[in-house]
C-alpha positions in Angstrom: 130.7 190.2 59.8 130.2 190.8 63.6 128.6 188.3 66.0 124.7 187.7 65.8 122.5 189.1 68.6 120.9 187.0 70.9 117.1 187.1 71.7 115.6 185.4 74.8 112.0 184.8 75.6 109.8 182.5 77.5 106.9 183.3 75.2 107.4 181.5 71.7 104.9 184.0 69.9 107.0 186.8 70.9 110.4 185.1 70.1 109.0 183.9 66.5 107.8 187.6 65.8 111.1 189.0 66.7 113.1 186.6 64.6 110.8 187.3 61.7 112.8 188.2 58.4 116.2 187.6 60.0 118.8 184.8 58.9 118.2 182.8 62.4 119.5 180.1 64.4 117.3 178.7 67.3 118.9 176.9 70.4 116.5 175.1 72.4 113.8 177.3 71.6 111.5 174.7 72.8 108.1 175.3 74.8 106.5 172.1 75.4 105.4 170.2 72.1 106.1 173.8 70.3 109.4 174.7 68.8 110.4 178.1 67.5 112.4 177.1 64.1 115.5 178.9 62.7 115.4 180.1 59.2 118.8 178.9 58.9 119.2 175.9 61.6 117.2 174.8 64.4 119.0 173.0 67.4 116.5 171.3 69.6 116.3 168.1 71.3 113.3 167.6 73.8 109.8 166.3 73.6 109.2 165.0 70.0 112.8 166.0 68.9 114.4 163.9 71.4 116.1 161.7 68.8 118.3 164.9 67.9 121.7 165.5 69.2 122.0 168.0 72.3 122.9 171.6 71.0 126.2 171.6 73.0 127.4 168.7 70.6 127.0 170.9 67.4 130.4 172.1 66.1 130.0 174.0 62.8 129.9 177.7 62.6 126.8 179.0 61.1 126.4 182.5 59.2 123.3 184.1 60.7 122.1 187.4 61.9 120.2 186.4 65.2 120.2 183.3 67.7 116.8 182.8 69.5 116.5 181.0 72.9 113.8 180.1 75.4 116.6 180.1 78.4 120.3 180.1 79.0 122.2 176.8 80.4 125.3 175.1 79.6 123.8 173.2 76.7 122.5 176.4 75.0 125.9 178.1 75.7 127.8 175.2 74.1 125.3 175.9 71.0 126.1 179.3 71.0 129.7 179.1 71.2 129.7 176.6 68.1 127.5 178.7 66.0 129.8 181.7 66.5 132.8 179.8 66.0 134.1 180.0 69.7 133.4 176.7 71.1 136.4 175.2 73.0 137.8 171.9 71.6 136.9 169.5 74.4 134.7 166.5 73.2 134.4 164.5 76.4 133.5 167.6 78.4 130.7 168.4 75.9 129.6 164.7 75.7 129.2 165.0 79.6 127.2 168.3 79.4 125.0 166.8 77.0 124.4 163.7 79.2 123.6 165.7 82.2 121.2 167.9 80.2 119.2 164.9 79.0 119.5 162.7 82.0 119.9 165.1 85.0 122.8 165.7 87.3 121.8 163.1 89.7 122.7 160.4 86.9 126.4 161.8 86.7 127.6 158.7 88.1 126.3 156.5 85.0 127.9 159.0 82.4 131.1 157.0 82.2 133.1 160.3 82.2 136.5 160.7 83.5 136.9 162.4 87.1 138.9 165.1 85.6 135.8 165.9 83.2 133.5 165.6 86.0 135.7 167.9 88.3 135.5 170.5 85.1 131.7 170.3 85.1 131.4 170.7 88.8 133.6 173.8 88.2 131.5 175.2 85.6 128.2 174.6 88.0 130.2 176.5 90.6 130.9 179.5 88.5 127.3 179.7 87.1 125.9 179.6 90.8 128.0 182.5 91.7 127.1 184.3 88.3 123.4 184.0 87.5 122.4 185.7 84.7 119.2 187.3 84.7 117.4 186.2 81.4 113.7 186.0 82.9 110.9 187.6 80.6 107.2 188.5 81.3 104.8 187.2 78.6 105.2 189.1 75.2 108.8 190.4 76.2 111.9 189.3 74.5 115.4 190.2 76.0 118.2 191.1 73.5 121.9 190.6 74.2 125.1 190.9 72.4 127.4 187.8 72.1 130.3 190.2 73.8 128.1 190.8 77.1 126.6 187.6 77.4 129.1 185.0 76.2 132.4 186.2 75.7 133.2 187.8 79.0 130.8 185.9 81.2 131.3 182.3 80.0 133.9 181.7 77.3 136.9 183.0 79.3 135.8 181.1 82.3 135.1 178.0 80.4 138.6 178.3 78.6 140.4 178.6 82.0 138.5 175.5 83.5 139.0 173.4 80.6 142.7 174.6 80.8 143.4 173.6 84.3 143.1 177.0 86.3 143.4 175.2 89.5 141.4 178.3 91.4 138.2 177.5 89.5 138.6 173.9 89.8 138.6 174.0 93.7 135.6 176.1 93.5 134.0 173.2 91.8 135.4 170.8 94.4 133.7 173.1 97.0 130.7 173.1 95.2 130.4 169.3 94.8 131.3 168.9 98.8 128.5 171.3 99.4 125.9 169.5 97.3 127.1 166.0 98.9 126.7 167.5 102.3 123.4 168.8 101.6 122.2 165.3 100.3 123.6 163.7 103.6 122.1 166.5 106.1 118.6 166.7 104.5 117.9 163.1 103.8 115.4 161.4 106.0 114.6 158.2 104.3 113.8 156.4 101.0 111.3 154.0 100.5 109.0 152.6 97.6 110.9 154.9 95.3 110.3 158.1 97.2 112.9 160.2 99.1 111.8 162.4 102.2 114.2 165.6 102.8 113.9 168.4 105.4 116.0 171.4 105.2 116.2 175.2 105.2 117.6 174.8 101.3 116.1 173.7 98.0 116.6 169.9 97.8 114.0 168.7 95.2 116.9 168.3 92.7 118.5 165.6 95.1 117.1 162.6 93.6 120.0 160.2 94.7 120.0 159.0 98.3 123.3 159.3 100.1 124.4 155.8 99.1 123.7 156.6 95.2 120.2 154.9 95.0 118.0 157.1 92.6 114.4 157.6 93.8 111.4 158.4 91.7 110.3 161.3 93.3 111.4 163.7 96.3 109.0 165.0 98.9 110.7 168.2 100.7 109.7 170.1 103.7 111.1 173.7 104.1 112.1 174.6 107.5 112.5 178.2 106.2 108.9 178.4 104.7 106.8 175.5 106.2 106.1 174.3 102.5 106.0 171.0 101.0 107.6 170.6 97.5 107.0 167.3 95.4 109.1 166.6 92.3 109.5 163.8 89.8 112.6 162.4 88.7 111.4 161.7 85.4 107.7 162.4 83.8 105.2 159.7 84.5 102.4 159.3 82.2 99.1 160.0 83.5 100.5 161.7 86.7 100.4 165.2 87.4 102.2 166.6 90.6 100.2 169.8 90.6 97.0 167.7 90.4 98.2 165.3 93.2 98.9 168.2 95.4 95.4 170.1 94.6 93.7 167.0 95.6 95.4 166.9 99.1 95.5 170.8 99.7 93.0 172.5 97.6 93.2 174.6 94.6 95.7 177.0 96.1 98.4 174.2 95.9 99.9 174.2 92.4 102.8 173.8 90.2 103.4 171.7 87.0 103.2 167.9 86.0 106.7 167.1 87.4 107.1 169.7 90.3 104.5 171.3 92.7 104.0 172.7 96.1 101.7 173.4 98.8 99.8 176.6 99.2 102.2 179.6 99.6 102.7 181.3 102.9 100.8 178.4 104.8 103.1 176.4 107.1 102.5 172.9 106.8 102.8 170.3 109.7 104.8 167.1 110.3 101.4 165.3 109.7 101.1 166.9 106.3 104.5 165.8 105.3 103.8 162.1 106.4 100.4 162.1 104.7 101.9 163.6 101.5 104.6 160.9 101.3 102.2 158.1 102.2 99.8 159.1 99.2 102.4 159.8 96.8 104.1 156.2 97.6 100.5 154.9 96.9 100.0 157.0 93.9 103.2 155.9 92.5 103.3 152.4 93.3 
């Protein structure tokens, strides 16, 4: 029997319809509270399913015709590799991948992983950064991939090389790590009352630790490239929505989601606006 086909969609109805009648496994086919179930196996661990293990910790091959996903990342790739019987044997690496998927990269220092395994993870991130897969879909659209085009040449061979100690790829990971640390340093303005302020021409709202390692509740970032302000939360806060917070300050053209949002597109904000946003956010969170 050949490999199963892989179906990806940001639309749960479309994915569910495409998998109907097939022997299917779904991996993180999660859309908020909703999860598209596989007919054979469902690997999902967010929201109300948070007590389940991360898909990348799955170890058993599964007889199926189709694998359904909402997105591609290291966790889902680990699940796919296990389901097709091609997952590299590296328990500590997959434990670290699961930890980061659940807790976020900014808590990497709390993982307890060895420096060797952390170095391997950075090498995978560096490779992913340089080899982004376009798996985005429109409403109602389902993209179909073969394992041979999506997983085997694009990921498993690289993963085997990294876990096998191929120094060139590990050095690329070292460079990526150094660049991340340098961005943390260069963009950092201050951390006060749980809120970090950052200014940069690069995206920095994923940098929840200060340069000295303290973890913030939120990041307020000013882009020197666009003049926009982006606010993001380290973890969801019950009763608080970033989008609603920004709309109260900047009007209905501001937007986003509960955990991240930005000021109106195409409008350059002032230093005064950055200060006001930061002050109001600190008041709201404290």
